[in-house]
C-alpha positions in Angstrom: 101.0 -133.7 -30.1 98.9 -134.3 -33.2 95.5 -134.0 -33.5 94.4 -137.7 -33.2 96.3 -137.8 -30.3 94.7 -134.8 -28.6 91.2 -136.3 -29.4 91.9 -139.1 -27.8 93.0 -137.5 -24.8 90.4 -135.1 -25.0 87.5 -138.1 -25.4 89.5 -139.9 -22.4 88.7 -136.7 -20.7 85.3 -136.5 -21.5 83.4 -138.2 -19.0 82.3 -137.1 -15.4 84.1 -140.3 -13.6 87.4 -140.3 -15.9 87.5 -136.5 -15.4 87.6 -137.1 -11.5 89.8 -139.9 -11.2 92.4 -138.0 -13.4 92.3 -134.6 -11.3 92.7 -137.1 -8.2 95.8 -138.2 -9.8 97.0 -135.1 -10.6 96.5 -133.9 -7.3 98.2 -136.7 -5.7 101.5 -136.1 -7.6 104.3 -138.2 -9.3 103.5 -140.9 -6.5 100.1 -141.8 -6.9 97.4 -143.7 -5.7 96.5 -147.2 -4.7 93.4 -148.1 -6.8 91.6 -148.8 -3.2 92.5 -145.1 -2.3 91.1 -144.1 -5.8 87.9 -146.3 -5.4 87.3 -144.6 -1.7 87.8 -141.3 -2.6 85.8 -141.3 -5.6 83.0 -143.9 -4.7 83.5 -145.6 -7.6 82.8 -149.5 -8.3 85.7 -151.4 -8.9 84.7 -152.5 -12.2 83.7 -148.9 -13.2 87.4 -147.5 -11.8 89.2 -150.4 -13.6 87.1 -149.6 -17.1 87.8 -145.5 -16.3 91.9 -146.0 -15.6 92.0 -148.5 -18.5 90.6 -145.6 -20.7 93.2 -142.9 -19.3 96.0 -145.3 -19.3 94.9 -145.8 -23.2 95.2 -142.4 -23.5 98.5 -141.9 -21.9 97.2 -139.9 -19.0 97.6 -142.2 -16.1 100.3 -145.1 -15.4 100.7 -148.1 -13.3 102.9 -149.8 -11.0 102.9 -152.7 -8.9 103.6 -152.4 -5.3 103.3 -155.3 -3.2 99.7 -156.7 -3.6 98.8 -152.6 -4.3 98.8 -151.1 -7.8 99.8 -147.7 -7.7 98.1 -145.1 -10.4 99.5 -142.4 -11.3 99.0 -139.2 -14.1 100.5 -139.4 -17.0 102.2 -135.6 -16.7 103.8 -135.9 -19.8 100.8 -136.6 -21.7 98.8 -133.9 -19.8 101.8 -131.5 -20.9 101.7 -132.6 -24.5 98.1 -132.0 -24.5 98.1 -128.6 -22.8 101.0 -127.4 -24.9 98.6 -128.7 -28.0 95.9 -126.9 -26.9 98.1 -123.4 -26.2 100.3 -123.6 -28.8 98.7 -121.2 -31.3 97.3 -119.3 -28.5 96.8 -115.2 -28.0 96.7 -114.2 -32.0 99.5 -111.6 -30.6 97.7 -110.4 -27.5 99.4 -111.9 -24.5 96.7 -110.7 -22.1 94.5 -113.8 -23.3 96.7 -116.7 -22.1 98.0 -114.6 -18.8 95.4 -116.0 -16.6 96.7 -119.6 -17.3 100.1 -118.6 -16.9 98.9 -117.2 -13.5 97.2 -120.2 -12.7 100.1 -122.8 -13.3 102.2 -120.6 -11.3 100.2 -120.4 -8.0 99.7 -124.4 -8.1 103.4 -124.6 -8.7 104.4 -122.4 -6.1 101.9 -123.9 -3.9 103.5 -127.3 -4.5 107.0 -125.9 -3.7 105.8 -124.4 -0.5 104.7 -127.9 0.9 108.1 -129.5 -0.4 
């Protein structure tokens, strides 16, 4: 990921409403959530939610697909991984203990997900 793309993704997340929506989509998993469910879960107005989802989608952090009459949104996991890798690629300065807590968070998250699958 280049710096400009990272700035765009971070800018999209630099808003409380968009960050809340993105975190909700990450928690929902690859199957995503219908726009109405997102609005209910976040208490967002339809026009505000639409704007936030468009900004997240423009940054590659959300995707959408139509299922019948619903639009289903999901987290852009590829872009999320690229952003996290960009932020961590020069991490630690030879001191792995700096980043070790992040690896522990990731392994706990993924282990919990695997246990419920």
